[in-house]
N, C-alpha and C positions, 0 to 999 in steps of 0.2 A: 579570491574567489572561489568558490568550489565548482567541481563538476558537477552536474545536475544528474541525478539518477531516476530512471522511470520505473516504476512498481505500480504491479496490476496484482490487487489482490481478489480472491474469490472466498467468501467466508458463508459457511455452512453452520447451521446446528439448531437449537431451539427455535421455534419459529416466533414464539413470543419474545423471547430476547433479540432477535436478528431484527424485527420490528421496532423493539424498543432504541436499539442503537440507531437504525436509520433515522427514528423521530429525533432522537439527540443530532445526529449532523445535521437535518433539516433546521434545526430550532437554533442551532447555532448558525447556519448560513444566512437566516432571516434577521439576525440581529442588525441592529442599525449601525453597533459599535461592537470589534471583538470582545469577547468574554476577557480574554489576556492582550494586554498590547504587544505587537509583533509588527514587523514587515510582511509577516504573510496572511494577513487579514483574518476574517471569520473563521475559516477553517484550517489554521495552524493546526499542527499536530497536538501543540501544547494546551490550545484551548479544549481539547477533547480529553486530556489528561486532566486538566483542572475540572472540568464538568462531571466526571467521574471521581471526584475528590483526591487526585492524586496531586503529585507537585512537578510541575514541567520543568522545574529546575535539576530534579533528581532523575527524570527519564530525558534520554536523546530524543527530542522533538523538532528537529531542523528539517523541518516540509510541511507539506499541506495537501490538502484534497482537493484535486482538480476537479472530479467529479465521481458520482457514486449513484446506484440503481441497485433497487431491490427487486429482484425477479425469480417467480419460481424458487422461491426459499433460499436464493442464494443472492448475498448483498456483493455488488462489485464495487471496488475503489480502486480509483486510479490516482497515486501521489507520487509527487515529485519531492524529493530530498536530496541534501547534500550528500556526496560521494558514494551512498550506498543504500541499501534499503533498511529502513529506520527498524532495527531488530529490538531494540529497547521498549520502542512503542507498541510494534507486535505482541510483545512479551505482556506489557502492562494490560492491553485491551484482552489478550487471552484468561489473564488472572482475573479481570472485572466477569468476563462472560467464559467461565469454563467449557460450556456447551461448545462452544467455537471449533470449527476445524477451520484454520486459517491456510490457505494455498497460497503463493504468491509466485510471479516471475519479476525479476528485477534485472535493469539494464544501465550502465554507466559506459558507454563506449571509449571515452576517453583514457581509462584506465583498466580497460578490456573487461570488465566486470560486468559477468553474466550468470544470473544464480537463479534456481528454482527449489522449492522444496516439494513439489509437484511430481515425487519420481514415478507415478504411474500415468502420468500424462492425462488426468484426468479434465483438468482446466487448460494447462499448458503443454500440448504434446510434444513441441517443439525441442529437441535437445542440443541440436548442434546448430552453430552460426558461421557464415563464411562471411567474414569481413575483411574487405581488402580496399584499398586506396584506387584499385582499377577496376573494382567490379559493384555491383549494388549489392547491397546488404542481403544476404538470404539465410532463410531456417531452413532446417531438415528434422524430420523425425527419428530418422536412424543415420547410422555412418555410412550404408550403402549410398542411402541419397545423397549425401553431402560429398 
């Protein structure tokens, strides 16, 4: 059984493409049955790959979208996946929508995996995490705060 990794994405790019991708996710969510049979339901990452004419067996898709929202030309996705951020899936989406800038912040505490590609802190400003058995998990923007 995997450790579950929680990843938050913020996607910006061409407004038309963002709306198109959001509608694709909405259409998959509303289906009576998943596009591709899996244990992850309608919003399995593999369903998105297949809908975009890719092959879910060639792209690592072990995860699903928990929620999503398009607001102010930014599409926010929350994904749960096995072990780490599903980078092959993210690369596939980027290939389909070249205008997209995809920022993410990903956590899997069991293996101490805490990663972001948002180096400037545009969406995810916290760069430091205090994770202790004795204290509640805390995030900090600077090393001085930590």
